[in-house]
N, C-alpha and C positions, 0 to 999 in steps of 0.2 A: 384888284384881289385883294390886294390892303385893305382896302375901307373899308366891301365887308365885311375884312372878320374882326374890323373893328366895330364895326355895325353889329356882327351875334353877340361879341362881349362885350357892348358896354346893354344886352336886353336884363331887364330885371321881369322875375317872378312880385307878381304884386298880388294877395288875396285879399280877395274882395268881401263885404257881409253885401247881402238883400236882404235890407229889413220892413216889415207892415209900417210906416211912418203911423199911424191908429194905435194902435197898441205894443208893438216897440220889436214886436216877437219877429225871431230870424225865417225871414221864406230859404234860403241856400249861401251857402256858399262859392265863388265861383274863380277860380283860380285865373289870370289873366296876363301873359307874357306879354311884352311893349317895350321901348326901349324909356320912352319914361311916363311924369307924371301926367302932363296936356296930354298925351294920349289915355291913356289909363284915363282920363278923367272923360274923353272920349265915346271910348269902348261904353265905358261904365254906365253913362248914362245914354246910350245908343240902347246896352243890353235891358239897365232899368225901366224907358220907355217901352219896346219891347217888352220885356211883362207884365209891364202898365195895360199896353193893350189886351192880353190876352185876359186878363181879367177886370171881374165885374168888379168897380172903384178904383179899382186904382191902387193909387197911395204907398206904392212903392219906393224908396229911396236907399242908397249904397253911402260907405262908408270900406275904407283904406285898413283892415285889420292886423299885416304883415308884409312882409315885403326879402327880399333877398333877391342873390345873383345866379342866374338864371345860366346854369352849367351842362354844355350837351351832352344827352347821353346821360345823366344821373336826375334819379327819382325825387323832390323831397317830399316827407312826410310833415303836415300841415295841420 
């Protein structure tokens, strides 16, 4: 139980921007809640790959633009 509470406190909310690599135009912003950057990278790459599969031509990538500690029961505007 104590480890579960520690894990919950260790979550971070990352805001990532999905953008077109040819034009630089922003496609969408996504909040991703996970324990660390390695997990963020894995999830953001999977998200980008999925979006590229849905679009003709692909060419989407991601970048982290913000992060803050996850606090249960609150919302943070970004």
